[in-house]
C-alpha positions in Angstrom: -40.7 -0.7 -1.2 -40.6 -4.3 -1.8 -37.8 -5.5 0.7 -37.9 -9.4 -1.1 -36.6 -7.6 -4.2 -33.6 -6.0 -2.7 -32.2 -9.1 -1.0 -30.5 -10.6 -4.3 -28.9 -7.7 -5.1 -27.6 -7.1 -1.7 -26.3 -10.7 -1.7 -24.5 -10.1 -4.7 -23.0 -6.8 -4.1 -21.4 -7.7 -0.4 -19.0 -10.3 -1.8 -17.9 -7.9 -4.4 -17.2 -5.4 -2.0 -15.3 -7.7 0.3 -13.1 -9.1 -2.2 -12.3 -5.8 -3.8 -8.6 -5.7 -5.0 -6.1 -3.5 -3.2 -5.8 0.2 -4.7 -2.9 2.0 -6.4 -2.4 4.2 -3.2 -2.4 1.3 -0.8 0.1 -0.7 -2.8 2.6 2.3 -3.1 1.9 2.7 0.5 2.9 -1.0 1.5 5.9 -0.8 -0.8 7.4 2.6 0.5 9.8 0.9 3.3 12.4 2.7 5.0 15.2 3.7 2.4 12.9 3.5 -0.4 13.1 6.7 -2.7 10.4 6.2 -5.4 7.6 3.4 -6.1 5.9 3.3 -9.4 3.2 0.6 -10.7 3.0 -0.8 -14.0 -0.2 -0.1 -16.0 -3.3 -1.4 -14.3 -5.2 -3.1 -13.3 -4.4 -5.5 -10.5 -5.1 -9.0 -11.7 -6.3 -12.2 -9.9 -3.8 -14.8 -10.4 -3.9 -18.6 -9.6 -0.7 -19.8 -7.6 -0.2 -23.5 -7.7 2.4 -23.6 -5.4 0.0 -22.0 -2.8 -2.9 -23.7 -4.1 -4.9 -20.3 -3.9 -5.6 -17.0 -6.0 -3.7 -13.8 -5.0 -3.8 -10.3 -6.3 -0.9 -9.4 -8.4 0.6 -6.1 -9.5 4.2 -5.4 -11.3 5.9 -2.5 -9.2 9.2 -1.0 -9.4 10.9 0.3 -6.6 13.8 2.8 -6.4 16.3 2.7 -3.5 20.0 3.6 -2.5 22.0 0.9 -3.9 24.4 0.6 -0.8 27.5 0.5 -2.6 30.2 2.4 -0.3 32.6 3.1 -3.2 29.7 5.1 -5.2 27.4 6.3 -2.5 25.1 7.9 -5.1 24.4 4.7 -6.8 20.9 3.7 -6.9 19.0 0.3 -7.7 15.7 -0.2 -9.2 14.2 -3.4 -8.3 11.6 -4.8 -10.6 9.1 -7.4 -8.7 5.4 -8.2 -8.2 3.4 -7.0 -5.1 1.5 -9.7 -3.9 -1.8 -9.3 -2.0 -4.0 -12.3 -0.4 -7.4 -12.9 -2.3 -10.5 -13.2 0.1 -12.3 -11.5 2.6 -8.9 -9.6 3.5 -6.6 -8.2 0.9 -3.7 -7.9 3.3 -0.2 -7.4 1.8 1.6 -10.7 1.5 5.1 -10.1 -0.2 6.9 -8.2 -2.9 8.4 -10.9 -5.2 11.6 -9.7 -6.8 12.2 -10.4 -10.4 15.3 -8.4 -11.0 17.5 -5.6 -10.2 19.1 -3.1 -12.1 21.8 -0.7 -10.9 22.6 3.1 -11.8 25.5 5.5 -11.2 28.1 2.8 -11.4 31.2 3.6 -14.0 31.4 1.1 -16.5 34.3 0.7 -19.1 34.3 2.6 -22.6 32.7 0.7 -25.7 36.3 0.4 -26.9 37.5 -1.2 -23.4 34.3 -3.7 -23.6 35.2 -4.7 -27.3 38.6 -5.2 -26.1 37.4 -7.2 -23.1 35.2 -9.4 -25.5 38.3 -9.8 -27.8 40.5 -11.1 -24.8 37.7 -13.6 -24.3 37.2 -14.4 -28.1 36.5 -17.9 -28.2 34.3 -17.9 -25.2 32.4 -15.0 -26.7 31.9 -16.9 -29.5 31.0 -20.3 -28.1 29.4 -22.5 -30.4 29.3 -20.0 -33.4 33.4 -20.7 -33.5 32.7 -24.2 -34.5 31.1 -23.3 -37.6 32.6 -19.9 -38.3 34.6 -19.5 -41.5 37.1 -16.6 -41.2 36.7 -13.7 -38.9 33.8 -11.7 -37.7 32.7 -9.1 -40.4 32.0 -6.4 -37.6 31.6 -6.3 -34.0 30.0 -3.4 -32.4 27.9 -2.1 -29.6 24.4 -0.8 -31.0 23.6 2.9 -31.0 21.3 3.8 -28.2 22.0 0.8 -26.1 24.4 0.8 -23.1 25.4 -1.1 -20.1 22.9 -3.0 -17.8 24.1 -3.4 -14.3 22.7 -6.6 -12.8 24.9 -6.0 -9.5 27.7 -3.9 -8.7 29.9 -7.1 -9.8 27.9 -8.0 -13.0 26.7 -6.2 -16.1 25.4 -7.0 -19.7 26.4 -5.2 -23.0 24.4 -6.0 -26.1 26.8 -6.4 -29.1 26.0 -6.8 -32.9 27.8 -9.2 -34.9 27.8 -10.6 -38.8 29.7 -13.8 -39.6 29.8 -16.7 -42.3 29.2 -20.0 -40.9 28.8 -23.7 -42.5 24.8 -24.1 -42.0 25.1 -27.6 -44.0 27.6 -29.7 -45.8 27.4 -27.6 -48.6 26.2 -24.4 -47.6 28.0 -21.0 -46.1 25.4 -18.6 -44.8 26.1 -15.1 -43.6 24.4 -14.6 -40.4 23.5 -11.3 -38.5 22.9 -11.4 -35.0 22.5 -9.6 -31.6 24.1 -11.1 -28.5 23.8 -10.0 -24.8 27.5 -10.4 -23.1 27.6 -10.5 -19.2 30.8 -9.7 -17.6 31.3 -10.8 -13.9 33.8 -9.6 -11.0 34.4 -10.3 -7.4 34.2 -7.2 -5.8 33.9 -3.5 -7.1 37.7 -3.0 -7.2 38.5 -6.3 -8.5 39.2 -7.2 -12.3 37.0 -8.7 -14.5 36.9 -12.6 -14.6 37.8 -14.5 -17.7 34.5 -16.3 -17.6 31.7 -14.4 -19.6 28.2 -15.7 -20.9 26.9 -14.8 -24.3 23.4 -15.3 -25.2 21.7 -14.5 -28.4 19.0 -12.3 -28.5 18.3 -11.7 -32.3 19.5 -13.7 -35.2 18.7 -13.3 -39.2 20.3 -15.4 -41.9 21.5 -13.6 -45.1 23.1 -15.0 -48.1 23.8 -18.4 -48.8 26.5 -19.7 -51.0 26.9 -23.4 -52.1 30.3 -25.3 -52.3 31.2 -28.9 -53.2 31.2 -30.8 -49.8 34.9 -31.5 -49.7 35.9 -28.0 -50.4 33.7 -26.4 -47.5 34.9 -29.0 -45.3 38.5 -28.1 -46.0 37.8 -24.6 -44.9 39.3 -24.2 -41.4 36.9 -23.2 -38.5 37.5 -19.7 -36.5 37.9 -22.1 -33.7 40.8 -23.9 -35.2 42.3 -20.8 -36.2 41.9 -19.7 -32.6 43.4 -22.9 -31.2 46.2 -22.9 -33.6 47.3 -19.2 -32.6 47.0 -20.0 -28.9 48.8 -23.4 -29.3 51.7 -21.6 -31.4 51.9 -18.8 -28.5 52.2 -21.2 -25.9 55.3 -23.0 -27.8 57.0 -19.8 -28.6 56.8 -19.4 -24.7 58.7 -22.5 -24.1 62.6 -22.5 -23.9 64.5 -23.4 -27.1 65.8 -26.8 -27.1 68.9 -27.6 -29.6 68.3 -31.2 -30.5 71.4 -33.0 -31.8 71.5 -35.1 -35.0 69.9 -38.2 -34.2 70.8 -40.8 -36.7 69.8 -43.9 -34.9 66.9 -45.1 -32.7 69.0 -45.7 -29.9 70.3 -41.9 -30.2 66.8 -40.8 -29.5 66.2 -43.0 -26.4 69.7 -41.9 -25.1 69.1 -38.1 -25.5 65.4 -38.2 -24.3 66.5 -40.4 -21.1 69.3 -37.3 -20.8 66.7 -34.9 -21.3 64.4 -36.2 -18.6 67.1 -36.2 -16.0 68.7 -32.9 -16.7 66.2 -30.8 -18.5 63.3 -28.6 -17.1 59.7 -29.6 -17.4 59.3 -26.8 -19.9 62.5 -27.9 -22.2 60.9 -31.6 -22.1 57.7 -30.4 -23.3 59.3 -28.4 -26.0 61.1 -31.4 -27.0 58.1 -33.7 -27.2 56.2 -31.2 -29.1 59.0 -31.2 -31.8 59.7 -35.1 -31.7 56.0 -36.4 -31.3 54.7 -38.4 -34.3 52.0 -36.9 -36.5 49.6 -39.3 -35.1 49.4 -37.3 -32.0 48.4 -34.1 -33.2 45.2 -33.2 -34.9 45.0 -33.6 -38.8 46.7 -31.1 -40.8 47.9 -29.5 -37.5 51.7 -29.4 -36.3 51.0 -27.4 -32.9 47.6 -28.9 -31.8 47.7 -32.1 -29.9 44.6 -34.6 -30.0 43.4 -36.4 -26.9 46.2 -38.8 -27.2 48.9 -36.4 -27.7 47.5 -34.4 -24.8 47.7 -37.6 -22.4 51.0 -38.7 -23.6 52.6 -35.3 -22.9 50.8 -34.8 -19.5 51.5 -38.0 -18.0 55.3 -38.0 -19.1 55.8 -34.4 -17.5 53.8 -35.3 -14.6 55.6 -38.3 -13.7 59.0 -37.1 -14.9 58.6 -33.9 -12.8 56.5 -35.0 -9.7 57.1 -32.7 -6.7 57.7 -35.4 -4.3 60.2 -37.6 -6.5 61.3 -36.9 -9.9 62.7 -39.1 -12.9 66.2 -37.5 -12.3 66.1 -38.8 -8.6 64.8 -42.4 -9.6 66.9 -42.8 -12.8 70.6 -43.6 -13.1 72.6 -41.8 -15.8 73.4 -44.8 -17.8 70.4 -47.2 -16.9 70.2 -50.7 -17.6 68.2 -52.0 -20.3 65.2 -54.0 -19.6 64.2 -55.0 -23.4 65.3 -53.8 -26.6 63.9 -54.4 -30.2 64.2 -52.4 -33.3 62.7 -49.0 -32.6 61.8 -49.9 -29.1 63.7 -49.8 -25.7 62.8 -50.1 -22.1 65.2 -49.2 -19.5 64.9 -49.7 -15.9 65.0 -47.2 -13.1 67.9 -47.2 -10.5 66.3 -50.0 -8.3 65.0 -52.1 -11.2 61.4 -52.0 -9.8 59.8 -49.9 -12.6 60.8 -48.7 -16.0 60.4 -46.3 -18.8 59.4 -47.5 -22.3 59.8 -45.7 -25.6 59.3 -46.3 -29.5 60.4 -44.6 -32.2 59.9 -44.7 -36.1 60.9 -42.8 -39.3 58.4 -40.5 -40.4 58.1 -37.3 -42.7 60.2 -37.0 -45.7 59.7 -36.7 -49.5 59.6 -38.9 -52.5 62.6 -38.6 -54.7 63.3 -40.9 -57.7 61.1 -43.5 -55.8 62.9 -43.1 -52.9 61.9 -41.8 -49.4 64.3 -39.3 -48.4 64.9 -36.6 -45.3 62.7 -38.8 -43.0 63.5 -38.2 -39.4 62.9 -40.2 -36.1 59.5 -39.4 -34.3 58.4 -40.5 -31.0 55.6 -43.0 -31.2 55.0 -43.9 -27.7 56.7 -42.8 -24.5 55.6 -44.2 -21.0 57.5 -42.9 -18.1 57.0 -44.5 -14.9 58.4 -43.8 -11.5 58.0 -45.0 -7.7 55.0 -43.0 -6.1 54.5 -44.7 -2.8 55.8 -42.6 0.1 58.0 -45.6 1.5 59.5 -46.2 -1.8 60.2 -42.7 -2.2 61.8 -42.6 1.4 63.9 -45.6 0.5 65.2 -44.0 -2.9 66.0 -40.7 -0.8 67.8 -42.4 1.9 71.1 -43.2 -0.4 73.7 -40.8 0.2 74.9 -38.9 -3.0 76.3 -41.3 -5.7 75.5 -44.5 -3.9 72.4 -45.3 -5.6 73.8 -45.8 -9.0 77.1 -47.2 -7.7 76.4 -50.6 -7.6 77.8 -52.4 -10.5 78.8 -49.1 -12.1 75.1 -48.4 -12.8 71.7 -49.4 -12.4 71.6 -52.7 -10.0 71.5 -55.4 -10.6 73.1 -55.6 -14.2 70.6 -56.3 -17.3 70.6 -56.8 -21.1 73.1 -54.5 -22.9 72.0 -52.2 -25.7 72.7 -53.1 -29.2 73.7 -50.7 -31.6 75.1 -52.9 -34.4 74.9 -51.6 -38.1 73.4 -48.2 -36.9 70.0 -49.6 -35.5 68.9 -51.4 -32.5 68.2 -55.4 -32.4 66.5 -57.7 -30.3 68.2 -58.8 -27.3 67.1 -61.3 -24.8 70.3 -62.5 -23.2 71.2 -61.6 -19.6 74.1 -58.8 -19.2 77.5 -59.8 -17.6 78.7 -57.9 -14.6 78.6 -54.0 -15.2 76.0 -54.6 -17.8 74.3 -51.8 -16.8 76.8 -49.5 -18.3 76.3 -50.9 -21.9 73.8 -48.6 -22.9 76.2 -45.6 -22.4 79.2 -47.7 -23.7 77.6 -49.2 -27.1 76.1 -45.9 -27.5 79.4 -44.9 -28.6 79.7 -42.0 -26.1 76.6 -40.1 -27.4 75.9 -39.0 -24.1 79.0 -37.7 -23.3 78.9 -35.5 -26.7 75.6 -34.2 -26.0 75.7 -31.0 -23.8 73.3 -30.2 -20.9 69.9 -29.1 -22.5 
């Protein structure tokens, strides 16, 4: 035998033996830990993969491990763990780790299909997500595909696939019918907790169908589903507010007086209802009487938060008949009780219709409202230190006296002169007793 001729063959064979991949039996054995009921491997072979994070090769094999889920409320529930069994590559093929990719739970009770569709409807705008911005009309259908069901990621989270069809604006002139399959994921804090309002919708498949072309202005005028849902929600919120009986406010000063009285004597909800009826159209989204734009939201929230602040309210800092700081047609500023801050309000006639060349039926609308109160703790403590009736007693009203309100000819006029003694009462007196006539809101 030629020994020299066998050496190259031996040298080539020995490294291959030393670097052999782990067997299926070895992988199953290494993954069968206490509590594991079954282990399955993906179709082989085990592959040599480069892992840049470790700067080395490793043997990888996808595996599925079943064990009890450990859910006390459902002791028979199980979990299927999908991951990668990873082994060292080299002279030793020892087990390194089982890298978990995902879990799927079984044996947990899920809501019925009807209940899940209802849950989606309750979270409709979140479910539709960006689609609502382009959708015209409602979904043609919303259904759970046959043969598919719930996928439990954890005992507190599952995904259900749904199929939808809808019409959407896909350009300035095109309305396209779209079919889509969406995965919807729900969450809860515990097995016995209600499902959270927050959901996640992820598109799985999409196909575009019929495309219809419209003039750009006609398509733009078609309301989107988001706008319709927002209108419905806004209207529901308005309906939940208390009714406010607004008297006939003939003059701008009448609006100022009533607003001041309502801020002092009404509730936060009553003032909100009043503002939603009295705000100028410029504070609403174009074409809507219920949806405020950003400026409208800011005005309402600022007025309510300041007037009904928990530490010190408008009612505690303003007198029933405040002194006027400044007044001109359509605008008035009035002092708080100590004349350290003030409220500013402006109004204008709006609405109405044209008849024989004349605008008729216009009503006063609020074009600006800035409510200011003292907020520093020491200032609030000073305001609160007055005994009942003493804060507004000086000069019969806000102290010291200031400019009187003008109501001549049924409208306010510019007033810059200093008031006489007791001038703080002039807003009440020259308002022709409106405050006395208006009942408590």
